Structures are given as structure tokens and as C-alpha cells.
C-alpha positions in Angstrom: 53.4 53.5 55.4 56.4 55.1 55.2 58.4 56.2 52.5 62.1 57.3 51.7 62.5 60.2 49.9 65.0 60.2 47.0 67.5 62.5 48.8 68.0 60.2 51.7 67.8 57.1 49.2 70.9 58.7 47.6 72.9 59.3 50.5 72.2 55.8 51.8 73.3 54.8 48.6 76.6 57.0 48.6 77.8 55.2 52.1 77.1 51.5 50.8 80.3 49.4 49.8 80.8 49.2 46.0 79.3 45.9 44.3 79.5 43.9 41.7 77.9 44.2 38.3 74.7 42.0 38.9 74.0 43.1 42.4 74.2 46.9 41.3 71.7 45.6 38.6 69.6 44.1 41.3 69.8 46.9 43.6 69.3 49.3 40.6 65.8 47.0 39.7 64.8 47.3 43.9 65.4 51.0 43.5 62.6 51.0 40.9 60.2 49.2 43.0 60.2 52.2 45.8 57.8 54.7 45.2 59.0 58.2 46.6 57.0 61.1 47.8 58.1 63.1 44.6 55.7 60.4 42.5 52.5 61.8 44.3 53.6 65.1 43.8 52.0 66.1 40.2 48.5 63.5 41.4 45.5 65.2 42.6 44.0 63.3 45.8 40.9 63.5 44.4 41.6 61.4 41.6 42.3 58.3 43.8 39.0 59.1 45.5 37.4 59.0 41.7 39.3 55.4 41.3 37.3 54.2 44.1 34.3 55.2 43.3 34.5 53.8 39.6 35.2 50.1 41.3 32.2 50.8 43.7 30.1 51.9 40.4 31.5 49.1 38.1 29.9 47.0 40.4 26.6 48.5 40.2 26.4 48.9 36.7 27.4 45.3 36.3 24.5 44.4 38.4 22.1 46.6 36.5 23.4 45.2 33.4 22.5 41.5 33.9 19.0 42.8 35.3 18.3 44.5 32.0 19.7 41.3 29.8 17.5 39.2 31.9 14.7 41.6 31.4 15.5 41.6 27.5 15.4 37.7 27.2 12.2 37.7 28.9 10.8 40.0 26.4 12.3 38.0 23.5 10.6 34.9 24.8 7.5 36.0 25.2 7.6 37.6 21.6 8.9 35.2 19.6 7.2 32.1 21.6 6.4 29.9 18.4 9.8 30.3 16.9 11.6 29.4 20.0 9.3 26.4 20.5 10.1 25.0 17.3 13.5 25.5 17.7 13.2 23.7 21.1 11.6 20.7 19.7 14.3 20.8 16.8 17.3 20.6 19.5 15.6 18.3 21.5 15.2 16.1 18.6 18.8 16.2 17.5 20.1 15.7 21.1 17.8 13.3 21.9 19.5 11.2 18.3 22.7 12.2 19.8 21.7 10.8 23.1 20.6 7.6 21.2 23.7 7.1 19.8 26.2 7.2 22.4 23.7 4.8 24.2 24.0 2.0 21.5 28.0 2.6 20.7 28.3 1.3 24.6 25.4 -1.0 24.4 23.3 0.4 26.9 20.1 1.2 24.8 17.4 -1.1 24.3 15.5 -1.0 21.2 12.1 -2.7 19.8 12.8 -4.2 16.5 9.4 -6.5 16.7 7.2 -4.2 15.3 9.6 -4.0 11.9 10.2 -7.8 11.3 6.7 -8.7 12.3 5.8 -6.5 9.1 8.6 -7.9 7.1 8.1 -9.5 3.3 10.5 -12.8 3.2 10.8 -12.2 -0.6 11.5 -8.7 -0.6 14.7 -8.6 1.0 17.7 -8.9 -0.6 19.6 -11.8 -0.7 23.0 -13.0 -1.5 24.7 -16.2 -1.5 28.7 -16.7 -1.3 30.8 -19.3 -2.5 33.9 -20.7 -1.6 34.0 -23.1 1.0 34.5 -26.7 -0.2 33.5 -27.8 3.1 30.5 -27.2 5.8 30.6 -23.9 7.0 30.8 -24.5 10.6 30.9 -20.7 12.2 30.3 -16.8 11.3 31.5 -13.6 12.6 30.0 -10.3 12.2 32.0 -7.1 12.2 30.9 -4.0 14.0 30.4 -2.0 11.0 28.4 -4.5 9.4 30.7 -4.4 6.2 33.1 -7.5 6.6 32.1 -10.8 7.8 34.2 -13.9 8.9 34.0 -17.5 8.1 35.2 -20.8 9.2 34.8 -23.9 7.7 35.4 -28.0 7.7 38.1 -27.4 5.3 40.3 -25.7 7.5 39.6 -22.5 5.9 39.5 -19.0 7.4 37.6 -16.0 5.0 37.1 -12.7 5.0 34.1 -11.5 3.0 33.1 -8.1 2.2 29.3 -7.7 2.2 28.8 -5.3 -0.3 30.9 -6.5 -3.2 31.0 -10.4 -2.2 35.0 -10.3 -2.5 36.9 -12.4 -0.2 40.2 -12.3 1.4 41.7 -16.0 2.2 43.4 -15.5 6.4 44.2 -19.4 5.9 43.6 -21.4 2.7 41.6 -24.7 2.4 43.1 -28.0 3.2 45.1 -29.2 0.2 47.3 -32.3 0.0 49.9 -31.0 -2.6 50.6 -27.8 -0.7 52.7 -27.6 2.3 51.5 -24.1 4.2 48.3 -25.6 5.5 45.9 -23.2 7.7 45.4 -25.7 10.4 45.8 -29.5 11.2 41.9 -29.6 11.5 38.8 -28.3 11.0 37.6 -24.9 12.1 34.7 -25.2 14.4 35.0 -21.1 15.7 35.7 -17.6 14.8 35.5 -14.2 16.6 36.4 -10.8 15.5 37.6 -7.7 17.8 35.3 -4.6 17.9 37.5 -2.3 15.4 37.6 -5.3 12.8 41.5 -5.2 13.5 42.3 -8.6 14.6 40.5 -12.1 14.0 40.7 -15.2 16.1 40.0 -18.9 15.0 39.7 -22.1 16.8 39.3 -25.6 15.7 40.3 -29.6 16.1 44.3 -28.3 16.2 43.5 -27.5 20.1 44.7 -23.8 19.3 43.5 -20.4 19.0 45.3 -18.4 16.0 45.4 -15.0 15.8 45.1 -12.9 12.1 45.6 -9.9 11.0 42.3 -9.0 9.1 44.2 -6.2 6.7 46.6 -8.9 5.2 45.9 -11.9 3.1 47.6 -15.4 4.9 48.6 -13.3 8.0 48.5 -15.5 11.0 50.4 -13.3 14.0 49.7 -15.8 16.6 49.2 -19.1 17.6 48.0 -19.5 21.7 48.0 -23.1 22.9 46.7 -24.5 25.9 43.6 -26.3 25.4 44.0 -30.1 25.3 41.4 -30.8 23.0 39.4 -29.2 20.0 38.6 -25.3 20.5 34.6 -25.3 20.1 34.2 -21.4 20.6 35.4 -18.1 20.7 33.9 -14.7 21.8 35.5 -11.1 22.6 34.2 -8.8 25.0 32.4 -5.8 23.3 35.1 -2.8 22.8 37.8 -4.5 24.2 40.4 -7.3 23.2 39.8 -9.8 25.8 39.1 -13.1 24.4 37.5 -16.2 25.9 38.0 -19.4 24.7 36.1 -22.9 24.9 37.0 -26.6 24.4 35.8 -29.6 24.7 38.5 -30.1 27.3 35.9 -28.9 29.7 38.0 -25.2 30.4 37.3 -21.9 29.5 40.6 -19.8 28.9 41.2 -16.0 29.1 43.3 -13.9 26.7 44.9 -10.6 26.8 45.3 -10.0 22.7 46.5 -6.4 23.3 49.7 -8.4 25.0 48.9 -11.5 22.8 49.1 -13.6 26.5 47.4 -15.9 28.5 45.5 -14.9 31.7 43.8 -17.1 33.7 41.6 -20.9 33.4 38.3 -21.5 34.4 36.5 -24.8 35.4 33.4 -26.1 36.4 31.7 -27.8 32.9 31.9 -31.4 33.6 31.9 -31.8 29.8 32.8 -30.3 27.0 32.1 -26.6 25.9 30.1 -26.1 23.0 29.2 -22.4 23.2 30.5 -19.0 24.8 29.2 -15.8 24.5 30.2 -11.8 26.3 28.8 -8.4 26.3 30.0 -5.3 28.1 30.6 -6.7 31.7 33.2 -9.5 31.7 30.7 -11.9 32.7 30.9 -14.5 29.9 28.3 -17.3 29.2 28.7 -20.7 28.6 27.2 -23.8 27.2 27.8 -27.4 27.6 27.3 -31.1 26.8 26.7 -31.4 30.4 23.1 -29.7 30.0 24.1 -26.6 31.9 24.6 -22.9 31.2 27.0 -21.0 33.4 27.3 -17.4 33.9 31.1 -16.6 35.0 31.9 -13.6 37.4 35.8 -13.6 36.6 36.4 -10.6 39.1 34.6 -12.5 41.5 36.2 -15.7 40.9 32.9 -17.4 41.0 29.9 -18.7 38.8 26.3 -19.1 38.5 24.7 -22.8 37.3 21.5 -23.1 35.6 19.9 -25.9 34.6 16.6 -26.9 32.5 17.8 -28.5 28.8 17.1 -32.4 28.8 20.1 -32.7 26.1 23.2 -31.7 25.1 23.2 -27.6 24.6 24.6 -26.7 21.5 23.9 -22.7 21.7 24.0 -19.9 23.8 23.4 -16.0 23.4 23.2 -12.8 25.6 19.9 -11.1 24.9 20.3 -8.0 27.3 22.5 -7.4 30.3 20.6 -9.3 32.8 18.7 -11.6 30.2 20.1 -14.5 27.7 18.8 -17.4 25.6 20.0 -21.0 24.7 19.0 -24.0 22.5 20.3 -27.1 22.2 19.8 -31.3 21.0 16.6 -31.0 22.6 15.0 -28.7 20.3 13.5 -26.6 23.1 14.5 -22.5 22.9 14.8 -21.2 26.4 14.9 -17.6 28.0 16.6 -17.1 31.5 17.4 -13.8 33.6 20.5 -14.1 35.6 18.8 -13.5 39.1 16.7 -17.4 38.4 18.6 -20.5 38.2 15.3 -22.0 35.8 13.6 -20.5 32.5 11.6 -18.2 33.0 9.8 -18.8 29.6 10.6 -22.3 27.2 9.4 -23.1 23.6 9.7 -27.0 23.5 10.6 -27.9 19.8 10.9 -24.9 18.5 11.7 -26.2 15.3 9.3 -28.8 14.9 9.7 -32.7 15.1 12.6 -34.1 13.2 11.2 -36.0 10.0 13.5 -38.6 10.6 11.8 -39.4 14.0 13.6 -39.5 17.1 11.8 -36.1 18.9 12.3 -32.4 18.1 14.5 -31.1 15.3 18.1 -29.8 16.9 18.4 -26.3 17.4 22.3 -26.2 15.8 22.7 -22.2 15.8 21.5 -19.2 17.8 21.7 -15.3 17.5 20.3 -12.4 19.1 20.3 -8.3 18.3 21.9 -7.1 21.7 19.8 -4.9 23.7 16.6 -5.9 21.7 14.0 -8.4 22.0 15.4 -10.5 18.8 16.2 -13.9 19.1 17.4 -16.0 16.0 17.5 -19.4 15.1 18.6 -22.1 12.7 18.3 -25.5 12.2 18.6 -28.5 9.7 14.8 -28.3 8.9 15.8 -25.3 6.1 14.6 -22.5 7.9 15.6 -19.5 10.1 13.1 -18.6 12.5 13.0 -15.0 14.5 11.2 -14.6 17.6 10.4 -12.1 20.0 11.7 -12.5 23.4 11.5 -10.4 26.7 12.4 -11.9 30.1 10.4 -9.1 32.1 7.2 -10.0 30.6 7.6 -13.7 30.5 7.4 -13.8 26.8 8.3 -15.5 23.8 6.8 -16.1 20.3 7.6 -16.4 17.1 7.8 -13.1 14.5 8.8 -14.6 11.0 11.0 -17.3 9.1 13.1 -17.4 6.1 13.9 -20.4 3.9 17.2 -21.7 3.8 18.2 -24.6 2.5 20.9 -27.0 4.5 22.1 -27.5 7.9 22.3 -23.9 9.6 25.5 -24.5 11.6 25.8 -20.7 12.4 24.2 -17.2 13.0 24.8 -13.3 13.6 22.2 -10.9 13.0 21.9 -7.3 13.4 18.8 -5.2 12.1 20.4 -4.5 8.9 21.4 -8.0 7.9 21.3 -11.5 8.3 24.2 -13.9 7.9 23.8 -17.5 8.1 27.1 -20.2 7.2 25.0 -23.2 5.9 26.7 -27.2 4.8 25.9 -30.3 3.9 26.1 -31.5 7.9 26.0 -30.3 11.3 29.0 -28.6 12.8 30.1 -31.3 15.4 29.6 -34.6 13.1 28.3 -36.2 10.4 25.1 -38.0 11.4 23.3 -37.1 7.9 24.4 -35.6 4.8 22.3 -33.4 2.7 22.7 -33.4 -1.1 23.2 -30.2 -3.5 25.3 -27.5 -3.4 24.8 -26.5 0.5 28.2 -25.6 1.6 27.7 -21.8 1.4 27.4 -18.3 3.3 23.7 -16.9 2.9 23.2 -12.9 3.6 20.0 -11.3 4.0 19.8 -7.7 4.1 16.8 -5.8 5.5 18.7 -2.1 5.3 16.7 -0.7 2.2 13.1 -2.1 4.6 14.6 -0.3 7.9 15.4 2.8 5.9 11.9 3.2 4.7 10.5 2.8 8.2 13.0 5.5 9.4 11.9 7.8 6.8 8.4 7.3 7.7 9.1 7.5 11.5 10.6 10.8 10.5 7.7 11.9 8.4 5.3 10.9 11.3 7.4 13.1 13.6 7.5 16.1 11.3 3.5 15.9 10.9 3.3 16.1 14.2 5.2 19.1 15.4 4.0 20.8 12.5 0.3 19.9 13.8 1.5 20.8 17.3 2.9 24.5 16.2 -1.1 24.7 14.2 -3.3 23.0 17.3 -4.4 26.8 18.6 -5.9 27.6 15.0 -7.5 24.1 14.3 -9.0 24.1 17.6 -11.0 27.4 17.1 -12.2 26.0 13.9 -13.6 23.1 15.1 -15.2 25.1 17.8 -16.7 27.2 15.3 -18.1 24.7 13.4 -19.8 22.9 16.3 -21.5 26.5 17.1 -23.2 26.5 13.2 -24.2 22.8 13.7 -25.9 23.6 17.2 -27.7 26.7 15.1 -28.7 24.2 12.4 -30.2 22.1 15.1 -32.1 24.8 16.8 -33.7 26.1 13.9 
């Protein structure tokens, strides 16, 4: 590249016209960028060659350094194989627990709780009765953190309970002739709570869906109208504010609680809807008095029909993403797969025959531990029964039962807690009336028993890991003992 000397550049600048201040500064800056021969007069040409050699040597040294590091790591692994294996086992254990927690929060982890509930002693469980409703408890909903329970009753009230302390917060008071402020114009038949516990929805005989702020007392913030008959069932999609409501008007309505807005109405049932459930996908399940269960594919605007019951179906619940259970007034408990339109397994008369005659005892409530194999059913026979169910293995059998007087109209269950809404009457009618103080919310806690089992499993895993670490020595001692025994026999 040809360089302009400083003397020639000065002569060239003297001949240029005079510029203003800004252009002069710009010219000066450009002059500074132009190098001249004088700048290279004091530099040794060998230095530039050394710089290029340094670049080449740095690349070679980098490769050499990486090779030495690799060899040192290999040597360290060989020298500390025992310590490294223990650290790897610990890291793998922590990683598996974190992965399980993440999958559980997303509803993707399947867990087997049958061994735990099979060995449980019903009398050793912690029980608590929560009294506050004057009428029959018709519905319950448990928050995701298992700290609060919401219940509705025939006395028109909606109450939020604290599981630990048993304290209550009335979102709507019970019906009172002398009070001008009423919770509803009719009985409360269904409740649901969002994943974060912020919003609570209730539906009943007043044909409306009411939204409450769970953080305040008497905190109705919105009334959603549209149904033409009693709202019998509500469910939120997991980790969202998407709400589905079912009614005796044979319709299912889709709501967005984040915007407090109506989205669409789904038609198909030929009679009133008694139960709804939804899980991770936007595919709600519905059970109706038309003796059918329907799986709604909202995005595709289609639905599947499942038939198998001989009478009204009162409840349906998801078990996994691809299987669900249903029960009703015929007393049968059915296990379904979403790819088959007939039950893969059925248990007739799941709660025995009725003491008053007329066939099998109605199954009035149903709950499942999502993404597991545990199903809970309730009836008017005074028992809550837990079942082991697997659609893949086509099996369903009873695991254990808990005595619980009254008509069990609603259930909610987790691996640590069972909640039952009991009363003197069935939630939908007054065909019978039991005697006694039965209008209660009953809680059974398994957390202490589950904690003991988890501690035992941790101890077993630690013992196994320690035995694996000392496996070489133990095998050597065993081989030595066997040699001694052989010598004794030969002698």
C-alpha cells in the first residue's frame, strides 16, 4: 500500500480552502488515521515477524494446553474413581428428584401409590371434621398447594377453609330470611378453584357462574350469565384461567376468567350434564343423565361419545392423559381409554347392594389422584373406597376403605389428603334423609404416613449405595470364607 509522507500531506493541506470548525476537526481526525513512513522509522522489521510467530505459537500452545488438561483429567478420574462414583450417584439422585418435581408440576409424571395405600391403617390416619354448613355439603375443591379447601352447600353458602387450622372464610354467607345480602338465589351445586388459588368459581340453582376473590371475605367480583338451568359442574384447565361449566340445560360453556369473558357453547348431550373434568389439554370430559360420557376436542370442534352405563352418570374424572373413570346411579364403576368407546374394565355394584332394595347403591362422588392409579369413590353406604386402576393392564381392584357416615356428595384426594363433603341428603334431591349431625366437611390426612415411607425409601437407597461402594471387599471376604469351608470338607 502506498503511503503519503508527512511533508507531502502538509503541502496538500496548505492548498485546501479554509473550512469551518467542524470540518477542520473532521479533517484532523482523518489525518490521525493515516499512517506515514515516519511512524515506522523506529520499528524493527523483525518485531513484526515475531508477532506473526507469536500468533502461530499461541495456536500451537493452545492445542498443547488442551491436550495436557485432558490427560490430567483422565489421570484424576483414575486416581479418584471411588470418590467420583459417589459424587456421580449423588448428582444423579438430585437430578432425578428435580426432574420428577418438574414433571409433576406439569402433570406429566406417573406415580404408583398402590403400595402406600395398600399398607395404610385407616385408624392411624389423622381425621378432622369441619362444621360450618347448615345444609348438605354438595361440592368441594382443593387448592393445588393443599392448604385450602372450598366447599358449597344447600344452604347457599360458599366457604373457604384452612386445612392446617380449620379456620373458615365465608365467601358468601348462608341463606337468611332477615338478611338482604344473599349469596345465591338457590343451592350451590359446584365449586372450582384456579391453580394459583386466586379465583374461586361457584354454580348453582340460580343458573349463574359466580367468581370470587379468595383473598377477601364476601368477595364476589363477577357474575357470568348464559345458562338457562342450574349449573351443576365446574372445572378449570390445569395451570390456566380457562373455565368450563356444565348445566342441566344440556350445554357446556367455555369461559376465560382472565378476561371475565364468554368464549363459546358446546352442544351434544341429550339430557342434563352432571359432572365435568379437565386436565392439561383443552379436552374436557362430561357426564350426563343421557347415560353417555363425552370427550370434547375444543380445538378441533369435535367430540367422542362413550356409552356403557345403564342409568344416569353422576361423576367422571380423568385418571391419566389417556384414561378416565366414571360412575353413576347404576352403582357401576367404569374404567375407560380415550381410544376405545367401551369400558376396558368395570366393577358392578362398587358399593354393594342398597339396603332399601332396588339394586346397587348409587355412587354419588368420585375423585382421582391425577397421573396415578388411585381412584376414590363415595356413596350413601357410609364408606369411601379407594381403588387401584390401570387402563393399560385392564385391571381395577379395591385397595382400602374409610368409614364415613352420611351421604358422600363430593370428594377430593391427593397422596397426602382426602376431603369428603357429607350431608343428610343427596346433592340433587331429597329421596332420603339421614339422621344425625352429618352436614360436615371431613378430612383424612396421610402426610405423616407418606413422610415415613419417603424416609424409609431414602434410607434404603443410601444403604444400597453404600453397599455398592463396598461391594468389592465383601465379595472378596465371601470368596475367602467359601475356600475355608471347602478345605474343611476335604479334610
